[in-house]
RODO-2510 file (C-alpha; in nm, 4 decimals, decimal comma):
residues 303
     n   res          X          Y          Z
     1     x    -0,0001     0,0000     0,0000
     2     x     0,2817     0,2400     0,0895
     3     x     0,4505     0,1694    -0,2431
     4     x     0,1288     0,2576    -0,4240
     5     x     0,1025     0,5871    -0,2358
     6     x     0,4685     0,6702    -0,3013
     7     x     0,4253     0,5881    -0,6692
     8     x     0,1162     0,8104    -0,6901
     9     x     0,2958     1,0941    -0,5135
    10     x     0,5871     1,0593    -0,7542
    11     x     0,3642     1,0823    -1,0613
    12     x     0,1744     1,3800    -0,9194
    13     x     0,5053     1,5595    -0,8624
    14     x     0,6110     1,4794    -1,2192
    15     x     0,2819     1,6126    -1,3514
    16     x     0,3252     1,9375    -1,1573
    17     x     0,6787     1,9824    -1,2876
    18     x     0,5663     1,9060    -1,6418
    19     x     0,2831     2,1588    -1,6102
    20     x     0,5251     2,4262    -1,4873
    21     x     0,7633     2,3547    -1,7767
    22     x     0,4770     2,3724    -2,0239
    23     x     0,3597     2,6985    -1,8669
    24     x     0,6994     2,8558    -1,9142
    25     x     0,7124     2,7264    -2,2715
    26     x     0,3653     2,8594    -2,3530
    27     x     0,4516     3,2086    -2,2367
    28     x     0,7174     3,2253    -2,5121
    29     x     0,9266     3,4364    -2,2811
    30     x     0,6285     3,6507    -2,1850
    31     x     0,5100     3,7257    -1,8356
    32     x     0,1939     3,5290    -1,7665
    33     x     0,2749     3,5971    -1,4018
    34     x     0,4867     3,8823    -1,2643
    35     x     0,7746     3,6538    -1,1625
    36     x     0,7566     3,3912    -1,4393
    37     x     0,9817     3,5772    -1,6789
    38     x     1,2550     3,4427    -1,9010
    39     x     1,5902     3,5625    -1,7687
    40     x     1,6956     3,6479    -2,1231
    41     x     1,4120     3,8993    -2,1403
    42     x     1,5080     4,0568    -1,8104
    43     x     1,8708     4,0916    -1,9188
    44     x     1,7787     4,2311    -2,2607
    45     x     1,5335     4,4835    -2,1183
    46     x     1,7726     4,5952    -1,8467
    47     x     2,0487     4,6379    -2,1020
    48     x     1,8214     4,8357    -2,3317
    49     x     1,6846     5,0680    -2,0621
    50     x     2,0340     5,1147    -1,9159
    51     x     2,1541     5,2241    -2,2594
    52     x     1,8606     5,4617    -2,2888
    53     x     1,8498     5,6201    -1,9471
    54     x     2,1754     5,5265    -1,7817
    55     x     2,2647     5,2429    -1,5485
    56     x     2,0232     5,1745    -1,2636
    57     x     2,1570     4,9881    -0,9612
    58     x     1,8025     4,9091    -0,8521
    59     x     1,6774     4,8568    -0,4995
    60     x     1,8318     4,5905    -0,2778
    61     x     1,4925     4,5326    -0,1155
    62     x     1,3064     4,4956    -0,4451
    63     x     1,2783     4,1656    -0,6322
    64     x     1,5192     4,1157    -0,9197
    65     x     1,3538     4,2131    -1,2451
    66     x     1,3506     4,4622    -1,5288
    67     x     1,3162     4,8353    -1,4702
    68     x     1,0043     4,8185    -1,6868
    69     x     0,7187     4,6231    -1,5298
    70     x     0,6209     4,3649    -1,7935
    71     x     0,3573     4,1703    -1,6000
    72     x     0,0278     4,1227    -1,7787
    73     x    -0,2881     4,2888    -1,6409
    74     x    -0,4855     4,0157    -1,8149
    75     x    -0,3393     3,6671    -1,8497
    76     x    -0,5465     3,5514    -2,1477
    77     x    -0,4662     3,6180    -2,5109
    78     x    -0,8084     3,5153    -2,6412
    79     x    -1,1649     3,5026    -2,5150
    80     x    -1,1579     3,1256    -2,5656
    81     x    -0,8696     3,0952    -2,3190
    82     x    -1,0496     3,3235    -2,0759
    83     x    -1,3734     3,1227    -2,0873
    84     x    -1,1864     2,7941    -2,0472
    85     x    -1,0431     2,9067    -1,7130
    86     x    -1,3642     3,0733    -1,5989
    87     x    -1,5734     2,7631    -1,6733
    88     x    -1,3175     2,5332    -1,5064
    89     x    -1,3094     2,7437    -1,1889
    90     x    -1,6898     2,7633    -1,1767
    91     x    -1,7301     2,3874    -1,2221
    92     x    -1,4587     2,3015    -0,9695
    93     x    -1,6070     2,5397    -0,7137
    94     x    -1,9568     2,4003    -0,7687
    95     x    -1,8262     2,0471    -0,7104
    96     x    -1,6483     2,1488    -0,3890
    97     x    -1,9561     2,3277    -0,2600
    98     x    -2,1645     2,0187    -0,3403
    99     x    -1,9359     1,8063    -0,1229
   100     x    -1,9541     2,0582     0,1608
   101     x    -2,3321     2,0778     0,1323
   102     x    -2,3521     1,7000     0,1425
   103     x    -2,1761     1,6727     0,4769
   104     x    -2,2038     2,0066     0,6585
   105     x    -2,4835     2,1848     0,4754
   106     x    -2,7174     2,3963     0,6847
   107     x    -3,0164     2,1894     0,5653
   108     x    -2,8842     1,8971     0,7700
   109     x    -2,8683     2,0921     1,0964
   110     x    -3,0533     1,9123     1,3755
   111     x    -3,0972     1,5916     1,1732
   112     x    -2,9860     1,3033     1,4007
   113     x    -2,9726     1,0540     1,1124
   114     x    -2,7403     1,2817     0,9154
   115     x    -2,5159     1,3306     1,2212
   116     x    -2,4970     0,9546     1,2655
   117     x    -2,3981     0,9126     0,9003
   118     x    -2,1230     1,1782     0,9136
   119     x    -1,9756     1,0202     1,2292
   120     x    -1,9627     0,6878     1,0481
   121     x    -1,7935     0,8480     0,7448
   122     x    -1,5453     1,0340     0,9647
   123     x    -1,4493     0,7200     1,1567
   124     x    -1,4009     0,5204     0,8388
   125     x    -1,2015     0,7904     0,6579
   126     x    -0,9660     0,8489     0,9477
   127     x    -0,9110     0,4742     0,9947
   128     x    -0,8440     0,4142     0,6262
   129     x    -0,6162     0,7155     0,6006
   130     x    -0,3961     0,5823     0,8809
   131     x    -0,3890     0,2363     0,7234
   132     x    -0,2489     0,3825     0,4008
   133     x     0,0594     0,4822     0,5910
   134     x     0,2518     0,7989     0,6593
   135     x     0,5863     0,9161     0,5276
   136     x     0,8626     0,7227     0,6991
   137     x     1,0850     1,0291     0,6886
   138     x     1,0056     1,3982     0,6543
   139     x     1,2012     1,5194     0,3530
   140     x     0,9729     1,7922     0,2197
   141     x     0,7164     2,0359     0,3518
   142     x     0,4487     1,8309     0,1775
   143     x     0,5543     1,5227     0,3762
   144     x     0,5115     1,7162     0,7000
   145     x     0,1720     1,8493     0,5937
   146     x     0,0457     1,5061     0,4961
   147     x     0,1692     1,3523     0,8196
   148     x    -0,0076     1,6187     1,0262
   149     x    -0,3294     1,5743     0,8280
   150     x    -0,3279     1,1987     0,8828
   151     x    -0,2502     1,2316     1,2527
   152     x    -0,5153     1,4960     1,3242
   153     x    -0,7934     1,3468     1,1111
   154     x    -0,8351     1,3354     0,7334
   155     x    -1,2124     1,3932     0,7407
   156     x    -1,2053     1,7157     0,9408
   157     x    -0,8952     1,8567     0,7688
   158     x    -1,0252     1,7825     0,4213
   159     x    -1,3451     1,9758     0,4924
   160     x    -1,1483     2,2703     0,6319
   161     x    -0,9241     2,2653     0,3253
   162     x    -1,2232     2,2581     0,0891
   163     x    -1,3772     2,5570     0,2668
   164     x    -1,0571     2,7564     0,2143
   165     x    -1,0231     2,6326    -0,1432
   166     x    -1,3790     2,7367    -0,2228
   167     x    -1,3077     3,0813    -0,0791
   168     x    -1,0005     3,1168    -0,3027
   169     x    -1,1980     2,9993    -0,6061
   170     x    -1,4635     3,2604    -0,5289
   171     x    -1,1992     3,5318    -0,5179
   172     x    -1,0589     3,4168    -0,8508
   173     x    -1,4078     3,4145    -1,0025
   174     x    -1,4581     3,7729    -0,8881
   175     x    -1,1308     3,8671    -1,0593
   176     x    -1,2395     3,6928    -1,3779
   177     x    -1,5776     3,8662    -1,3732
   178     x    -1,4013     4,2017    -1,3434
   179     x    -1,1738     4,1062    -1,6336
   180     x    -1,4766     3,9972    -1,8360
   181     x    -1,6342     4,3411    -1,7980
   182     x    -1,3121     4,5248    -1,8799
   183     x    -1,1573     4,3081    -2,1500
   184     x    -1,4067     4,0692    -2,3039
   185     x    -1,7469     4,2399    -2,3101
   186     x    -1,7016     4,4641    -2,6114
   187     x    -1,9050     4,4952    -2,9304
   188     x    -1,6027     4,5388    -3,1554
   189     x    -1,2602     4,3784    -3,1649
   190     x    -1,0851     4,4676    -2,8378
   191     x    -0,7518     4,6501    -2,8486
   192     x    -0,4284     4,4797    -2,7516
   193     x    -0,4428     4,5591    -2,3812
   194     x    -0,0962     4,4248    -2,3065
   195     x     0,0535     4,6450    -2,5789
   196     x    -0,1292     4,9453    -2,4326
   197     x    -0,0145     4,8622    -2,0807
   198     x     0,3513     4,8307    -2,1811
   199     x     0,3300     5,1490    -2,3904
   200     x     0,1911     5,3439    -2,0945
   201     x     0,4412     5,2063    -1,8438
   202     x     0,7286     5,2812    -2,0803
   203     x     0,5902     5,6297    -2,1545
   204     x     0,5916     5,7124    -1,7837
   205     x     0,9478     5,5889    -1,7417
   206     x     1,0534     5,7855    -2,0504
   207     x     0,8834     6,1031    -1,9245
   208     x     1,0365     6,0680    -1,5792
   209     x     1,3883     6,0060    -1,7092
   210     x     1,3897     6,2724    -1,9828
   211     x     1,1751     6,5292    -1,7974
   212     x     0,9768     6,5778    -2,1153
   213     x     0,6509     6,4560    -2,2616
   214     x     0,7086     6,1759    -2,5112
   215     x     0,5836     6,2259    -2,8653
   216     x     0,5021     5,9965    -3,1511
   217     x     0,5267     6,0370    -3,5247
   218     x     0,5954     5,8277    -3,8317
   219     x     0,8425     5,8727    -4,1125
   220     x     0,7275     5,9151    -4,4688
   221     x     0,9454     5,6273    -4,5768
   222     x     0,8157     5,2954    -4,4500
   223     x     0,5740     5,4412    -4,1935
   224     x     0,8222     5,3662    -3,9128
   225     x     0,8290     5,5571    -3,5812
   226     x     1,0227     5,8812    -3,6221
   227     x     1,0530     5,9901    -3,2576
   228     x     1,2838     5,8634    -2,9851
   229     x     0,9926     5,7367    -2,7769
   230     x     0,8325     5,5621    -3,0734
   231     x     1,1519     5,3898    -3,1840
   232     x     1,2336     5,2898    -2,8254
   233     x     0,8857     5,1477    -2,7712
   234     x     0,9130     4,9544    -3,0956
   235     x     1,2300     4,7921    -2,9621
   236     x     1,0567     4,7079    -2,6331
   237     x     0,7747     4,5399    -2,8257
   238     x     1,0314     4,3344    -3,0136
   239     x     1,2005     4,2237    -2,6920
   240     x     0,8668     4,1203    -2,5414
   241     x     0,7408     3,9494    -2,8583
   242     x     0,4382     4,1779    -2,8672
   243     x     0,2757     4,1290    -3,2060
   244     x     0,1223     4,4726    -3,2453
   245     x     0,1895     4,7916    -3,4349
   246     x     0,3385     5,0620    -3,2153
   247     x     0,1340     5,3609    -3,3289
   248     x    -0,2048     5,3046    -3,1630
   249     x    -0,0685     5,1923    -2,8223
   250     x     0,1881     5,4744    -2,8246
   251     x    -0,0627     5,7485    -2,9061
   252     x    -0,3075     5,6106    -2,6500
   253     x    -0,0359     5,5958    -2,3808
   254     x     0,0797     5,9525    -2,4454
   255     x    -0,2806     6,0669    -2,4086
   256     x    -0,2952     5,9172    -2,0584
   257     x     0,0028     6,1157    -1,9273
   258     x    -0,0207     6,4299    -1,7178
   259     x     0,2338     6,7035    -1,6493
   260     x     0,3221     6,5322    -1,3225
   261     x     0,4740     6,2466    -1,5261
   262     x     0,7457     6,4621    -1,6855
   263     x     0,7511     6,7481    -1,4332
   264     x     0,6899     6,5810    -1,0945
   265     x     0,6003     6,8042    -0,8008
   266     x     0,8619     6,8869    -0,5391
   267     x     0,9175     6,6139    -0,2860
   268     x     0,6512     6,6712    -0,0228
   269     x     0,8700     6,5571     0,2646
   270     x     1,1568     6,7914     0,1811
   271     x     0,9652     7,0914     0,0527
   272     x     0,6544     7,0764     0,2633
   273     x     0,6695     6,8729     0,5796
   274     x     1,0163     6,9914     0,6844
   275     x     0,9661     7,3407     0,5408
   276     x     1,2967     7,3364     0,3565
   277     x     1,3566     7,5954     0,0883
   278     x     1,3513     7,3674    -0,2138
   279     x     1,3618     7,5314    -0,5559
   280     x     1,0117     7,5225    -0,7053
   281     x     1,1240     7,5785    -1,0651
   282     x     1,0254     7,3061    -1,3134
   283     x     1,2859     7,0392    -1,3611
   284     x     1,4488     7,0736    -1,7006
   285     x     1,5310     6,7821    -1,9252
   286     x     1,8711     6,6269    -1,8958
   287     x     2,0637     6,7028    -2,2139
   288     x     2,2910     6,4060    -2,1657
   289     x     1,9945     6,1693    -2,1329
   290     x     1,8326     6,2939    -2,4521
   291     x     2,1601     6,2799    -2,6394
   292     x     2,2240     5,9277    -2,5137
   293     x     1,8852     5,8108    -2,6416
   294     x     1,9384     5,9683    -2,9830
   295     x     2,2865     5,8253    -3,0177
   296     x     2,1875     5,4774    -2,9082
   297     x     1,8907     5,4651    -3,1472
   298     x     2,1089     5,5925    -3,4271
   299     x     2,3556     5,3115    -3,3666
   300     x     2,0805     5,0495    -3,3712
   301     x     1,9495     5,1824    -3,7022
   302     x     2,2927     5,1663    -3,8678
   303     x     2,3332     4,8762    -4,1166
***
Protein backbone atom coordinates (compact mmCIF):
# COMPACT_ATOMS: atom_id res chain seq x y z
CA UNK A 1 0.00 0.00 0.00
CA UNK A 2 2.82 2.40 0.90
CA UNK A 3 4.50 1.69 -2.43
CA UNK A 4 1.29 2.58 -4.24
CA UNK A 5 1.02 5.87 -2.36
CA UNK A 6 4.68 6.70 -3.01
CA UNK A 7 4.25 5.88 -6.69
CA UNK A 8 1.16 8.10 -6.90
CA UNK A 9 2.96 10.94 -5.13
CA UNK A 10 5.87 10.59 -7.54
CA UNK A 11 3.64 10.82 -10.61
CA UNK A 12 1.74 13.80 -9.19
CA UNK A 13 5.05 15.59 -8.62
CA UNK A 14 6.11 14.79 -12.19
CA UNK A 15 2.82 16.13 -13.51
CA UNK A 16 3.25 19.38 -11.57
CA UNK A 17 6.79 19.82 -12.88
CA UNK A 18 5.66 19.06 -16.42
CA UNK A 19 2.83 21.59 -16.10
CA UNK A 20 5.25 24.26 -14.87
CA UNK A 21 7.63 23.55 -17.77
CA UNK A 22 4.77 23.72 -20.24
CA UNK A 23 3.60 26.98 -18.67
CA UNK A 24 6.99 28.56 -19.14
CA UNK A 25 7.12 27.26 -22.72
CA UNK A 26 3.65 28.59 -23.53
CA UNK A 27 4.52 32.09 -22.37
CA UNK A 28 7.17 32.25 -25.12
CA UNK A 29 9.27 34.36 -22.81
CA UNK A 30 6.28 36.51 -21.85
CA UNK A 31 5.10 37.26 -18.36
CA UNK A 32 1.94 35.29 -17.67
CA UNK A 33 2.75 35.97 -14.02
CA UNK A 34 4.87 38.82 -12.64
CA UNK A 35 7.75 36.54 -11.63
CA UNK A 36 7.57 33.91 -14.39
CA UNK A 37 9.82 35.77 -16.79
CA UNK A 38 12.55 34.43 -19.01
CA UNK A 39 15.90 35.62 -17.69
CA UNK A 40 16.96 36.48 -21.23
CA UNK A 41 14.12 38.99 -21.40
CA UNK A 42 15.08 40.57 -18.10
CA UNK A 43 18.71 40.91 -19.19
CA UNK A 44 17.79 42.31 -22.61
CA UNK A 45 15.33 44.84 -21.18
CA UNK A 46 17.73 45.95 -18.47
CA UNK A 47 20.49 46.38 -21.02
CA UNK A 48 18.21 48.36 -23.32
CA UNK A 49 16.85 50.68 -20.62
CA UNK A 50 20.34 51.15 -19.16
CA UNK A 51 21.54 52.24 -22.59
CA UNK A 52 18.61 54.62 -22.89
CA UNK A 53 18.50 56.20 -19.47
CA UNK A 54 21.75 55.26 -17.82
CA UNK A 55 22.65 52.43 -15.49
CA UNK A 56 20.23 51.74 -12.64
CA UNK A 57 21.57 49.88 -9.61
CA UNK A 58 18.02 49.09 -8.52
CA UNK A 59 16.77 48.57 -5.00
CA UNK A 60 18.32 45.90 -2.78
CA UNK A 61 14.92 45.33 -1.15
CA UNK A 62 13.06 44.96 -4.45
CA UNK A 63 12.78 41.66 -6.32
CA UNK A 64 15.19 41.16 -9.20
CA UNK A 65 13.54 42.13 -12.45
CA UNK A 66 13.51 44.62 -15.29
CA UNK A 67 13.16 48.35 -14.70
CA UNK A 68 10.04 48.18 -16.87
CA UNK A 69 7.19 46.23 -15.30
CA UNK A 70 6.21 43.65 -17.94
CA UNK A 71 3.57 41.70 -16.00
CA UNK A 72 0.28 41.23 -17.79
CA UNK A 73 -2.88 42.89 -16.41
CA UNK A 74 -4.85 40.16 -18.15
CA UNK A 75 -3.39 36.67 -18.50
CA UNK A 76 -5.47 35.51 -21.48
CA UNK A 77 -4.66 36.18 -25.11
CA UNK A 78 -8.08 35.15 -26.41
CA UNK A 79 -11.65 35.03 -25.15
CA UNK A 80 -11.58 31.26 -25.66
CA UNK A 81 -8.70 30.95 -23.19
CA UNK A 82 -10.50 33.24 -20.76
CA UNK A 83 -13.73 31.23 -20.87
CA UNK A 84 -11.86 27.94 -20.47
CA UNK A 85 -10.43 29.07 -17.13
CA UNK A 86 -13.64 30.73 -15.99
CA UNK A 87 -15.73 27.63 -16.73
CA UNK A 88 -13.18 25.33 -15.06
CA UNK A 89 -13.09 27.44 -11.89
CA UNK A 90 -16.90 27.63 -11.77
CA UNK A 91 -17.30 23.87 -12.22
CA UNK A 92 -14.59 23.02 -9.69
CA UNK A 93 -16.07 25.40 -7.14
CA UNK A 94 -19.57 24.00 -7.69
CA UNK A 95 -18.26 20.47 -7.10
CA UNK A 96 -16.48 21.49 -3.89
CA UNK A 97 -19.56 23.28 -2.60
CA UNK A 98 -21.65 20.19 -3.40
CA UNK A 99 -19.36 18.06 -1.23
CA UNK A 100 -19.54 20.58 1.61
CA UNK A 101 -23.32 20.78 1.32
CA UNK A 102 -23.52 17.00 1.43
CA UNK A 103 -21.76 16.73 4.77
CA UNK A 104 -22.04 20.07 6.59
CA UNK A 105 -24.83 21.85 4.75
CA UNK A 106 -27.17 23.96 6.85
CA UNK A 107 -30.16 21.89 5.65
CA UNK A 108 -28.84 18.97 7.70
CA UNK A 109 -28.68 20.92 10.96
CA UNK A 110 -30.53 19.12 13.76
CA UNK A 111 -30.97 15.92 11.73
CA UNK A 112 -29.86 13.03 14.01
CA UNK A 113 -29.73 10.54 11.12
CA UNK A 114 -27.40 12.82 9.15
CA UNK A 115 -25.16 13.30 12.21
CA UNK A 116 -24.97 9.55 12.65
CA UNK A 117 -23.98 9.13 9.00
CA UNK A 118 -21.23 11.78 9.14
CA UNK A 119 -19.76 10.20 12.29
CA UNK A 120 -19.63 6.88 10.48
CA UNK A 121 -17.94 8.48 7.45
CA UNK A 122 -15.45 10.34 9.65
CA UNK A 123 -14.49 7.20 11.57
CA UNK A 124 -14.01 5.20 8.39
CA UNK A 125 -12.01 7.90 6.58
CA UNK A 126 -9.66 8.49 9.48
CA UNK A 127 -9.11 4.74 9.95
CA UNK A 128 -8.44 4.14 6.26
CA UNK A 129 -6.16 7.16 6.01
CA UNK A 130 -3.96 5.82 8.81
CA UNK A 131 -3.89 2.36 7.23
CA UNK A 132 -2.49 3.82 4.01
CA UNK A 133 0.59 4.82 5.91
CA UNK A 134 2.52 7.99 6.59
CA UNK A 135 5.86 9.16 5.28
CA UNK A 136 8.63 7.23 6.99
CA UNK A 137 10.85 10.29 6.89
CA UNK A 138 10.06 13.98 6.54
CA UNK A 139 12.01 15.19 3.53
CA UNK A 140 9.73 17.92 2.20
CA UNK A 141 7.16 20.36 3.52
CA UNK A 142 4.49 18.31 1.78
CA UNK A 143 5.54 15.23 3.76
CA UNK A 144 5.11 17.16 7.00
CA UNK A 145 1.72 18.49 5.94
CA UNK A 146 0.46 15.06 4.96
CA UNK A 147 1.69 13.52 8.20
CA UNK A 148 -0.08 16.19 10.26
CA UNK A 149 -3.29 15.74 8.28
CA UNK A 150 -3.28 11.99 8.83
CA UNK A 151 -2.50 12.32 12.53
CA UNK A 152 -5.15 14.96 13.24
CA UNK A 153 -7.93 13.47 11.11
CA UNK A 154 -8.35 13.35 7.33
CA UNK A 155 -12.12 13.93 7.41
CA UNK A 156 -12.05 17.16 9.41
CA UNK A 157 -8.95 18.57 7.69
CA UNK A 158 -10.25 17.82 4.21
CA UNK A 159 -13.45 19.76 4.92
CA UNK A 160 -11.48 22.70 6.32
CA UNK A 161 -9.24 22.65 3.25
CA UNK A 162 -12.23 22.58 0.89
CA UNK A 163 -13.77 25.57 2.67
CA UNK A 164 -10.57 27.56 2.14
CA UNK A 165 -10.23 26.33 -1.43
CA UNK A 166 -13.79 27.37 -2.23
CA UNK A 167 -13.08 30.81 -0.79
CA UNK A 168 -10.01 31.17 -3.03
CA UNK A 169 -11.98 29.99 -6.06
CA UNK A 170 -14.63 32.60 -5.29
CA UNK A 171 -11.99 35.32 -5.18
CA UNK A 172 -10.59 34.17 -8.51
CA UNK A 173 -14.08 34.14 -10.03
CA UNK A 174 -14.58 37.73 -8.88
CA UNK A 175 -11.31 38.67 -10.59
CA UNK A 176 -12.39 36.93 -13.78
CA UNK A 177 -15.78 38.66 -13.73
CA UNK A 178 -14.01 42.02 -13.43
CA UNK A 179 -11.74 41.06 -16.34
CA UNK A 180 -14.77 39.97 -18.36
CA UNK A 181 -16.34 43.41 -17.98
CA UNK A 182 -13.12 45.25 -18.80
CA UNK A 183 -11.57 43.08 -21.50
CA UNK A 184 -14.07 40.69 -23.04
CA UNK A 185 -17.47 42.40 -23.10
CA UNK A 186 -17.02 44.64 -26.11
CA UNK A 187 -19.05 44.95 -29.30
CA UNK A 188 -16.03 45.39 -31.55
CA UNK A 189 -12.60 43.78 -31.65
CA UNK A 190 -10.85 44.68 -28.38
CA UNK A 191 -7.52 46.50 -28.49
CA UNK A 192 -4.28 44.80 -27.52
CA UNK A 193 -4.43 45.59 -23.81
CA UNK A 194 -0.96 44.25 -23.07
CA UNK A 195 0.53 46.45 -25.79
CA UNK A 196 -1.29 49.45 -24.33
CA UNK A 197 -0.14 48.62 -20.81
CA UNK A 198 3.51 48.31 -21.81
CA UNK A 199 3.30 51.49 -23.90
CA UNK A 200 1.91 53.44 -20.94
CA UNK A 201 4.41 52.06 -18.44
CA UNK A 202 7.29 52.81 -20.80
CA UNK A 203 5.90 56.30 -21.55
CA UNK A 204 5.92 57.12 -17.84
CA UNK A 205 9.48 55.89 -17.42
CA UNK A 206 10.53 57.86 -20.50
CA UNK A 207 8.83 61.03 -19.24
CA UNK A 208 10.36 60.68 -15.79
CA UNK A 209 13.88 60.06 -17.09
CA UNK A 210 13.90 62.72 -19.83
CA UNK A 211 11.75 65.29 -17.97
CA UNK A 212 9.77 65.78 -21.15
CA UNK A 213 6.51 64.56 -22.62
CA UNK A 214 7.09 61.76 -25.11
CA UNK A 215 5.84 62.26 -28.65
CA UNK A 216 5.02 59.97 -31.51
CA UNK A 217 5.27 60.37 -35.25
CA UNK A 218 5.95 58.28 -38.32
CA UNK A 219 8.42 58.73 -41.13
CA UNK A 220 7.27 59.15 -44.69
CA UNK A 221 9.45 56.27 -45.77
CA UNK A 222 8.16 52.95 -44.50
CA UNK A 223 5.74 54.41 -41.94
CA UNK A 224 8.22 53.66 -39.13
CA UNK A 225 8.29 55.57 -35.81
CA UNK A 226 10.23 58.81 -36.22
CA UNK A 227 10.53 59.90 -32.57
CA UNK A 228 12.84 58.63 -29.85
CA UNK A 229 9.93 57.37 -27.77
CA UNK A 230 8.33 55.62 -30.73
CA UNK A 231 11.52 53.90 -31.84
CA UNK A 232 12.34 52.90 -28.26
CA UNK A 233 8.86 51.48 -27.71
CA UNK A 234 9.13 49.54 -30.96
CA UNK A 235 12.30 47.92 -29.62
CA UNK A 236 10.57 47.08 -26.33
CA UNK A 237 7.75 45.40 -28.26
CA UNK A 238 10.31 43.34 -30.14
CA UNK A 239 12.01 42.24 -26.92
CA UNK A 240 8.67 41.20 -25.41
CA UNK A 241 7.41 39.49 -28.58
CA UNK A 242 4.38 41.78 -28.67
CA UNK A 243 2.76 41.29 -32.06
CA UNK A 244 1.22 44.73 -32.45
CA UNK A 245 1.89 47.92 -34.35
CA UNK A 246 3.39 50.62 -32.15
CA UNK A 247 1.34 53.61 -33.29
CA UNK A 248 -2.05 53.05 -31.63
CA UNK A 249 -0.69 51.92 -28.22
CA UNK A 250 1.88 54.74 -28.25
CA UNK A 251 -0.63 57.48 -29.06
CA UNK A 252 -3.07 56.11 -26.50
CA UNK A 253 -0.36 55.96 -23.81
CA UNK A 254 0.80 59.53 -24.45
CA UNK A 255 -2.81 60.67 -24.09
CA UNK A 256 -2.95 59.17 -20.58
CA UNK A 257 0.03 61.16 -19.27
CA UNK A 258 -0.21 64.30 -17.18
CA UNK A 259 2.34 67.03 -16.49
CA UNK A 260 3.22 65.32 -13.23
CA UNK A 261 4.74 62.47 -15.26
CA UNK A 262 7.46 64.62 -16.85
CA UNK A 263 7.51 67.48 -14.33
CA UNK A 264 6.90 65.81 -10.94
CA UNK A 265 6.00 68.04 -8.01
CA UNK A 266 8.62 68.87 -5.39
CA UNK A 267 9.18 66.14 -2.86
CA UNK A 268 6.51 66.71 -0.23
CA UNK A 269 8.70 65.57 2.65
CA UNK A 270 11.57 67.91 1.81
CA UNK A 271 9.65 70.91 0.53
CA UNK A 272 6.54 70.76 2.63
CA UNK A 273 6.70 68.73 5.80
CA UNK A 274 10.16 69.91 6.84
CA UNK A 275 9.66 73.41 5.41
CA UNK A 276 12.97 73.36 3.56
CA UNK A 277 13.57 75.95 0.88
CA UNK A 278 13.51 73.67 -2.14
CA UNK A 279 13.62 75.31 -5.56
CA UNK A 280 10.12 75.22 -7.05
CA UNK A 281 11.24 75.78 -10.65
CA UNK A 282 10.25 73.06 -13.13
CA UNK A 283 12.86 70.39 -13.61
CA UNK A 284 14.49 70.74 -17.01
CA UNK A 285 15.31 67.82 -19.25
CA UNK A 286 18.71 66.27 -18.96
CA UNK A 287 20.64 67.03 -22.14
CA UNK A 288 22.91 64.06 -21.66
CA UNK A 289 19.94 61.69 -21.33
CA UNK A 290 18.33 62.94 -24.52
CA UNK A 291 21.60 62.80 -26.39
CA UNK A 292 22.24 59.28 -25.14
CA UNK A 293 18.85 58.11 -26.42
CA UNK A 294 19.38 59.68 -29.83
CA UNK A 295 22.87 58.25 -30.18
CA UNK A 296 21.88 54.78 -29.08
CA UNK A 297 18.91 54.65 -31.47
CA UNK A 298 21.09 55.92 -34.27
CA UNK A 299 23.56 53.11 -33.67
CA UNK A 300 20.81 50.50 -33.71
CA UNK A 301 19.49 51.82 -37.02
CA UNK A 302 22.93 51.66 -38.68
CA UNK A 303 23.33 48.76 -41.17
